[in-house]
N, C-alpha and C positions, 0 to 999 in steps of 0.2 A: 719657438716651442717645439719641442720633439714630438713626434706622432708615435714614436716607439713605446710599447708598453711591455711589461714582463709577462711571463707565462701565468703567473698567479694573477695579475691584473686582467688579462685576457679571459681567465677562466672566471673572474668575477663578473664579467659582462654577459655571461650566458644565464638566462633565466629558466624557470620551470617551463616545460612543454616546448621549448624553442627547437628549430631544426638547424643543425650544425653541419656545415659541409667540410669536409676534409679532403684536401688535394694532396696526393702522393702517388708514389708508384712503389708499392710495397714498403720497403724501408728507406727508399730513396726520396728526400724532401719530406719526409713525414714529420709533422709537428709534434714529435714524441713528448717534449717538455709541456707543451700547452695540453695535450691529452692527459699527461700525468697530473698536471695541476687542477684539471676538472675533476679527475678521480679523487685527488686528495681533498678537494673542497668538499666534494660529497661526502667523503668519510668524515670530515670534521664538522659539516654544517647540515648535512642532509639535502643539500641543494647544489646543482640543479637537480631536478628530478623529472621523470618521463620526457626525456629528450629524444629526438630523432636525429639519427646520423645519416649523411648522405655522402658516399664516396665512391667513385666509379671504379677504383682499383683498391685492393686491400691496403689498409694503412697498417703498416708494421710487417715484421717477418719473423721467422724463427731463429734469427742470429744476434738476438739481443735487443731489438727495437720493438717494444711491446705494442705500440700504437694504440689501437681501438680496444686492445685487451684491458688498458687502463680504465675502461668504461664499462666493462663486463661486471657490473655489480646490480644486484636486485634492486629495483626502485629508480636507478639512474637512466638507464636506456628503456625507452618505450618501444621503439624499433630501429632497425638499421636498414638501410637501402644501399646495396653495394654490388659491385661488379664482381670480378674475378675472386 
């Protein structure tokens, strides 16, 4: 049995009000597909809502990897705790 899930399946595991930790170094290793899937799920279903993200370094960059910007939607993010 595989333990791998798609980005959409991972996004489906996140419930309202949860804390989501994002590990990346700007654009390097950024889970962009998962963050995009979370944003797309919110657009389609209105969930998850009021989540908190935790990431020590910015997730995404200005060179085409949107990262955390996928979650910048009213009602989706309650707060974000981040470093740089």
